[in-house]
ZADO-1210 file (C-alpha; in nm, 4 decimals, padded with zeros to 6 digits):
<atoms>
<atom x="02.6104" y="-00.8507" z="00.7176" code="UNK" pos="1"/>
<atom x="02.2533" y="-00.8947" z="00.6621" code="UNK" pos="2"/>
<atom x="02.0535" y="-00.5949" z="00.6947" code="UNK" pos="3"/>
<atom x="01.7523" y="-00.6073" z="00.9547" code="UNK" pos="4"/>
<atom x="01.5127" y="-00.3452" z="01.0540" code="UNK" pos="5"/>
<atom x="01.6495" y="-00.3314" z="01.3996" code="UNK" pos="6"/>
<atom x="01.9845" y="-00.1883" z="01.2500" code="UNK" pos="7"/>
<atom x="01.8498" y="00.1675" z="01.2844" code="UNK" pos="8"/>
<atom x="01.5904" y="00.3860" z="01.4640" code="UNK" pos="9"/>
<atom x="01.3772" y="00.6610" z="01.3158" code="UNK" pos="10"/>
<atom x="01.5584" y="00.9053" z="01.5488" code="UNK" pos="11"/>
<atom x="01.8853" y="00.8076" z="01.3880" code="UNK" pos="12"/>
<atom x="01.7430" y="00.8831" z="01.0629" code="UNK" pos="13"/>
<atom x="01.6800" y="01.2370" z="01.1711" code="UNK" pos="14"/>
<atom x="01.3144" y="01.2075" z="01.2671" code="UNK" pos="15"/>
<atom x="01.2105" y="01.4367" z="01.5605" code="UNK" pos="16"/>
<atom x="01.0867" y="01.3072" z="01.8805" code="UNK" pos="17"/>
<atom x="00.7195" y="01.4011" z="01.8233" code="UNK" pos="18"/>
<atom x="00.7093" y="01.2016" z="01.5012" code="UNK" pos="19"/>
<atom x="00.9036" y="00.9060" z="01.6569" code="UNK" pos="20"/>
<atom x="00.6478" y="00.8806" z="01.9229" code="UNK" pos="21"/>
<atom x="00.3491" y="00.9059" z="01.6712" code="UNK" pos="22"/>
<atom x="00.5197" y="00.6252" z="01.4746" code="UNK" pos="23"/>
<atom x="00.5618" y="00.4076" z="01.7771" code="UNK" pos="24"/>
<atom x="00.1882" y="00.4580" z="01.8654" code="UNK" pos="25"/>
<atom x="00.1094" y="00.3369" z="01.5086" code="UNK" pos="26"/>
<atom x="00.3147" y="00.0304" z="01.5709" code="UNK" pos="27"/>
<atom x="00.6200" y="00.1363" z="01.3548" code="UNK" pos="28"/>
<atom x="00.8875" y="00.0226" z="01.6077" code="UNK" pos="29"/>
<atom x="01.1808" y="00.0190" z="01.3546" code="UNK" pos="30"/>
<atom x="01.2093" y="00.1964" z="01.0082" code="UNK" pos="31"/>
<atom x="01.1888" y="-00.0409" z="00.7066" code="UNK" pos="32"/>
<atom x="01.4672" y="-00.0675" z="00.4467" code="UNK" pos="33"/>
<atom x="01.2900" y="00.1805" z="00.2003" code="UNK" pos="34"/>
<atom x="01.2505" y="00.4193" z="00.5008" code="UNK" pos="35"/>
<atom x="01.6350" y="00.3849" z="00.5822" code="UNK" pos="36"/>
<atom x="01.7222" y="00.4595" z="00.2415" code="UNK" pos="37"/>
<atom x="01.4956" y="00.7424" z="00.1734" code="UNK" pos="38"/>
<atom x="01.4192" y="00.9490" z="00.4843" code="UNK" pos="39"/>
<atom x="01.7791" y="01.0916" z="00.5188" code="UNK" pos="40"/>
<atom x="01.8042" y="01.1980" z="00.1684" code="UNK" pos="41"/>
<atom x="01.4425" y="01.3540" z="00.1662" code="UNK" pos="42"/>
<atom x="01.5311" y="01.5323" z="00.4738" code="UNK" pos="43"/>
<atom x="01.8287" y="01.6850" z="00.3121" code="UNK" pos="44"/>
<atom x="01.5969" y="01.8145" z="00.0341" code="UNK" pos="45"/>
<atom x="01.7142" y="01.5706" z="-00.2323" code="UNK" pos="46"/>
<atom x="01.4703" y="01.4391" z="-00.5048" code="UNK" pos="47"/>
<atom x="01.3782" y="01.0836" z="-00.4608" code="UNK" pos="48"/>
<atom x="01.2091" y="00.8130" z="-00.6714" code="UNK" pos="49"/>
<atom x="01.1618" y="00.4920" z="-00.4607" code="UNK" pos="50"/>
<atom x="01.0303" y="00.1534" z="-00.5562" code="UNK" pos="51"/>
<atom x="00.9437" y="-00.1307" z="-00.3049" code="UNK" pos="52"/>
<atom x="00.6933" y="-00.4012" z="-00.2355" code="UNK" pos="53"/>
<atom x="00.3414" y="-00.3192" z="-00.1169" code="UNK" pos="54"/>
<atom x="00.3415" y="-00.2824" z="00.2628" code="UNK" pos="55"/>
<atom x="00.7078" y="-00.1981" z="00.2778" code="UNK" pos="56"/>
<atom x="00.6576" y="00.1507" z="00.4159" code="UNK" pos="57"/>
<atom x="00.6911" y="00.3755" z="00.1181" code="UNK" pos="58"/>
<atom x="00.4129" y="00.6160" z="00.2166" code="UNK" pos="59"/>
<atom x="00.5910" y="00.6694" z="00.5522" code="UNK" pos="60"/>
<atom x="00.9200" y="00.6935" z="00.3728" code="UNK" pos="61"/>
<atom x="00.8057" y="00.9905" z="00.1801" code="UNK" pos="62"/>
<atom x="00.5169" y="01.1129" z="00.4067" code="UNK" pos="63"/>
<atom x="00.7449" y="01.1552" z="00.7273" code="UNK" pos="64"/>
<atom x="00.9895" y="01.3964" z="00.5593" code="UNK" pos="65"/>
<atom x="00.6777" y="01.5876" z="00.4284" code="UNK" pos="66"/>
<atom x="00.5383" y="01.6150" z="00.7738" code="UNK" pos="67"/>
<atom x="00.8697" y="01.7371" z="00.9173" code="UNK" pos="68"/>
<atom x="00.8887" y="02.0008" z="00.6504" code="UNK" pos="69"/>
<atom x="00.5161" y="02.1057" z="00.6894" code="UNK" pos="70"/>
<atom x="00.5768" y="02.1454" z="01.0680" code="UNK" pos="71"/>
<atom x="00.8413" y="02.3997" z="01.0017" code="UNK" pos="72"/>
<atom x="00.6376" y="02.6020" z="00.7504" code="UNK" pos="73"/>
<atom x="00.2867" y="02.4788" z="00.6753" code="UNK" pos="74"/>
<atom x="00.1968" y="02.7331" z="00.4139" code="UNK" pos="75"/>
<atom x="00.4505" y="02.6393" z="00.1393" code="UNK" pos="76"/>
<atom x="00.4160" y="02.3930" z="-00.1443" code="UNK" pos="77"/>
<atom x="00.6911" y="02.1463" z="-00.1003" code="UNK" pos="78"/>
<atom x="00.5813" y="01.7955" z="-00.1772" code="UNK" pos="79"/>
<atom x="00.4716" y="01.6030" z="-00.4918" code="UNK" pos="80"/>
<atom x="00.3485" y="01.2550" z="-00.4700" code="UNK" pos="81"/>
<atom x="00.2764" y="01.0603" z="-00.7719" code="UNK" pos="82"/>
<atom x="00.1769" y="00.7118" z="-00.8907" code="UNK" pos="83"/>
<atom x="00.3312" y="00.5611" z="-01.1817" code="UNK" pos="84"/>
</atoms>
């Protein structure tokens, strides 16, 4: 089977409704492959390193879990983003 973006939804990845709605408003109708691979692990609190092409959705793959975490406790340090 060939993977396509339509195989998953953000909701299936564990993204809450408020963020799914925001993603939809931004034109993100289905998660990209990097998002499908990273978001569930990030939501479990696992450390991640991800590489993918420019425009593949890496920022959202790491940013969405950070926003979800910040919505629970906006006063803690919990995310480090770097560029290699």
